[in-house]
N, C-alpha and C positions, 0 to 999 in steps of 0.2 A: 829366503821364507815368505810365504805368500802374506799378503798385507790383510791384517784381521779388520773384521768389520767392529765399526765404532760408532757409538751413541752417545751425543754430548748433550747434557742436560742442564739448563741454566735458568735460574728463575723468572729474569726480564732481560729484553734485549734494549732497555731505554739508554737513551744516551751516557757515555760514560767510560771510563778507562777499562772495564771488567768486559764489558759489551765489546768494546771494539777488538780486545785480545782474543776473545773466544771466537768471533768471527773471523778474525786472521788467521787465527789456528787450524779453524775446519776448513777454511779455503786453501792453506797450506798442505793439509792432509791429503783433501782431495785431489790437489795438484799432484801429489807424490804418489797417487794411487790407490789411496785407502777408502775401502765404502765406508764413506761416513753419512750421519744424518745428524740435525741439530734440533732438538727440543726447546722450546721456551714458553714462559708463563704469560701473563698477561702483560703486553708491551703496549704502553701508550705512546711514546715518543721515541721511537726507534734509532738506533745509531745508522742504519740506513734501511729503505725501505725492503721488507723481508722478501716479497717476491720480486724484486728486481735482484736482489742479493742471490735468491735461489738461481734464477735465470743466470745469471751472470758467472756464477761459481758453478754450477751443478750440483749444488749441496742441498737435498731436501729440507726444508724448515717445517717442523710440525708445533702446532700452537696448542696449548692446553690453559684454554681460561681459566680453570679454578685452581692452577698453580700461580702463587699470589705470595709476596712478601709478609703480609699481614697473616698474622695467626686467626685462623678460622675453622674451627673442628670440622664443619661439613665440608668446605671446600677442600680442606687440606685432606680428607679422605677419599673425596671424588677423584681428587689430582693422584693419591697413591695409586689407586685402583687402576686409573687411565694408563698411568706409568707402567704397571707390573703386564698390562694388558699389551701397552707397545713393546715392551722389551719380549715379552713371550713370544708375541707375532714376529718382531724382528730377529731375534735370536742373535745379540750382537755379542762378540768375544770380549769386547771392552766396555761396560760404562763409566764416562769420565764425567764428572758432575761438578759443577761452577755455583758458589755464592751458598749461603746458609741454609734457605730452605729447600731449594732443590737439591742441594748437596745431603739435606737429610731425608728427603721422601725417595729421591733416586736412588741413593745407597740402599736405601731398605726394600725397594722394588728390585733393585739388581739383586740382593741377596736372596730375596724370597722367590725369585724366578732362576735361580740357580746360574747367575752370570759368571762365568769363569774369573773374570777381573775387575775389578773395583777401584777406581782411580777419584781422589777427589782434589780440587784447586779451590781454594776459598777467596783467593785475590785479596788476601788481607784478612782482618779479624775486627770483631765488633768486641774485643774483650776488656775495653774502655775506650770512654770518651763518645760511647753512642746513649747507653741505656741505665738506667737505677741499676742498683746491687743485685735487687732480686731477679729480674729479666737478664741480666748479663750471666748470673751463676746457674741459670736454667740452661741458658745458650752453652755455657762451657760443659754442661753436664751430658747435653743433648750430643755435643763435637764428641766429648770422651767416648760416648756410647755407639756414637756412629764410625769412630776410628777403628774398633775393633773389627769390624765388619770390611774394612776399606785397606786393600794393599798397599796404595802407596800415597802419601799427601803431599801435593807440590805447594809449595811457599814461594812466596816473590823473592824472598831476602833473606840471608842467613839471621838477620834480626827476627824476622816473623817468624822462622823455625825456632829461634830461641825464645821466642813468647809463646808458641804453642807449647813447648815443651815444660816452660815454666808454669804454665796454667794446667799441666799433667794429661794433654789432649793426648798423646800416645810416646811411645820412646822413641828415641833419636833416628833409629834405624828405618821407620817408616815414613820419615820425610825427605825429601827431593826439591833442592830449592832451583827452579827454573822464573828467571825473572820474566815478565811480557817485554816483549818487544818493540820496537817502532821500525817503521820504515825510513830508514835514515835518510834514503834518496830525496823520499817526498817532501822532507824539510831542509834538506841541503841550498837550495836554490828559489829563492822567491819566481812567483808566476807574474808577480807585477810591482811595479817600482814604488819602493816604501814609502817615498814622498807622495804620492798617489794615495795610498791607501791612509797616510795620515790625514791629508786632506779631506777625506770623507768623513772624518771625524772632528774636522774643524781645527786639526793642528798643523803648525807649519815646521819645516824641516829643523829649525832652531829652536822647537821646543825640546825638553827632555821628558820622555814618555816611558813610564812603568805600566806593566799590564797584568793583569791576571787574568784565567781563563780555567771557568770550570763549572760545577753546578752551584747555584745559588741555595745553599743549604746549609744548615747549622754546624756540620761536622767540618766544612771547608773553612769556618773564619773568615769571611771574606771583608765583614765589619773593621777588623784589625788592619787590613789594607788600607781601609780608608781612615781609620785613625792615624795611622802612620803617614799618610799623603797630607794629612793637616798638619802634621808636627814638619814634615820636609819643607811644607810651603813656607815656614817661617823661615828658613834659611836657603831655600831655593824656589823663588817666585815662578821659575819657567819649568816647573813639575807640572805634567799631566799625566791623566790616568786613564786606562783602557781596562773594563770589565766586559768580557765576552763569556755569555752562558746565560742560562735562566734556571729558574727555580722558585718556588714558593717564596722566599725571601728577596726577590726583586723589589717589589714596591716598599718593603721595609730599608733595603740599603739604599734605594734612590732618595728615601724621606731625610736617612743620615746624611747621604752625602749635600742634601739642601740644608740641613740642622748646622754641617761642617764648614758651611761657606764652599762646598767644591763642586756645586752645580754646574759652573762654566769650564771647571778644568777637568772632569771626569766622563768618559762616555761610557754610557751602558748600551754594549753593541748588540746584546741579546744572542741568542745561538747564530754560529757561523759556519759557512762550508768550507772558508777559506782561512782556517786556522793557521796555516804557514805563512801566507803573507800577512796575516797580522802580527804574528810572532817575530816577524823581519821588520816589521816597522818599530818594534819597542827596542828602547835603549837599556831595559831591565825587567825581568820578570819576576813576580813575588807569588809565593804558594803559602798561604796562612793556615793549613789544613791542624786542626786538633788530633786526627789521627789520618793515615796514611799507610796504605799497603806498601805502595812502589812509588808513586808519584811519577805516574808516564809522560805527562804533561811535562814537567822536568826535563825529560829527556828530549821531549820535543823543542822545548826552547833552546837547550844546549846544543841541540842538532842544528838549530839556526844561529848558532854564534851569538846567543843572546846572555850575558850574565845574570845568574840568578841568585835570589834571596830566598831562603826557605826556613819553615819550621823544623826543628829535629825533633821529629814524631814517627814512630813507625819504620818504614825501610828506607826512608830518605837518606841518611846519613849513609846508605851504599850507593845511592845515585852524585850526591852532591859531597863533593869530599872538601870538608872546610878547608879555606884559606886557599886552594887549589883549583877547585871546577866552580866556586862560587861560596857562600857566606849562608853559615847555619845560625839560627835564633831560638831561642826558648819559644814554645807557643802561648798564644794570649798575651803578645808583649808588644803594644805598638811602639812604644819608644825602642826596643831593640832592634826591631824593622826598620824603624825611622832611621836609628844610626848605622845601620847597615848600607841602607839604599845610599845614604848618603858618602858612605865611606867609598863606594864603588863609583858615584856620580863624579867625586872630587877628585880622583884619581884613576888617569886616564891608562896608564900602564897597568894596573891592576884589574881592569877593565877588559883590557885585550889578553891579559893573562887568561881570567877566566872563561872568556870567550874562546880561547884556542885550547885550552885544555879540555873544557867545556865538550867542544867538538870531538876532540879526540876521543874523550871516554864514550861518548853516546855509540863508536863502533863496536863496543863490546856487549850492546844491548840492541842489536839490529834482529828485527823481526824471524829471519831465517834461523839463527841462534835457537830462538824458542822451539820452533816446529821440530827442527832436528832433535835436541835433546829431549822433545816429549815421544817422536818416535822411538828414539833408543830406549827410553824408561819401558814402551810398550813392548818392543821385543823381548827385553830381559825379563819381563814380568811373566810372559807367554812361555819363553824358555824355563823359567823356573816352575811356573805352573806342569808345564809337561814333565818337567823332572820330578813332579812330587814335593817341591819344596815352596809351593803357592799357600 
């Protein structure tokens, strides 16, 4: 079967798991012979320079400035019209949308221009943990309506699929679970000596280092990592912390670290291009999110052989098998996080078990599986469409 033309639309390509996953996906589709184009809205801190990405992969990237996360009736209408014009001009056989705003506007534009197949990938959901009740239920209602014109909705995990069904977004047969993969080989072996990386942050090989990697925004709950470190220090004076990432809460978190007496023990590393090397310099990785579609950063840590402690939220439990590949704790619980950190640090055999089992589990989440599964769904939907079952 000939490769169909596919148009991917995402609200923004700012640094984060969803942007990285979408860029990996379109790159893989292009490599497999799909005529693919990527459309993005206003992007401030791109996952990768978009012009360089386009030159490297051969995937054209189109920017629509009015496509933004914030609700703005004028910009939203302009973005919708531009998307309709683009889809009408390109005539793709598949429109594949990502994230909430692009998901709504992109699917409407695809439907109103007669696109044969419409696929949506929300990359998690905002049904709890993000907004107030009124805004949350407005989003849920919009997702229910958009689902009616969607042929398939991809979810990152079975837990995410169950959440969508529980909130009445669509019937079970409309969902397909496709975890976002990582390039396992990229994280398997460090490019630098871990001791050298530690020294960069002022830490010695004998220090015990716990790390956090991610955006510094409220939903990630990084403050609970700091609260937990303060508790751990009362029993392990050798504990250190690395926070890699940036965001609007950085200054607030730095001030909190100072108030907790952690200024000399916690390094704020900012945005890093060498995350695999930073991961390999850790003794433990901690994810404190209040909601999480999948938690790709956990896969990255596990691929590096680093034991993990994570909040039991969203799809995290499908990555971290409790007491087999790491430890799960309730969200917003610094005491529980501290206890889990100490449990791993004080038991080398357990840490080695989590390290080994974690590396084994990441093989199930290699990025190639995500690409192949997506291609399989595309072809099946096109066959169904041609057979009159679309």
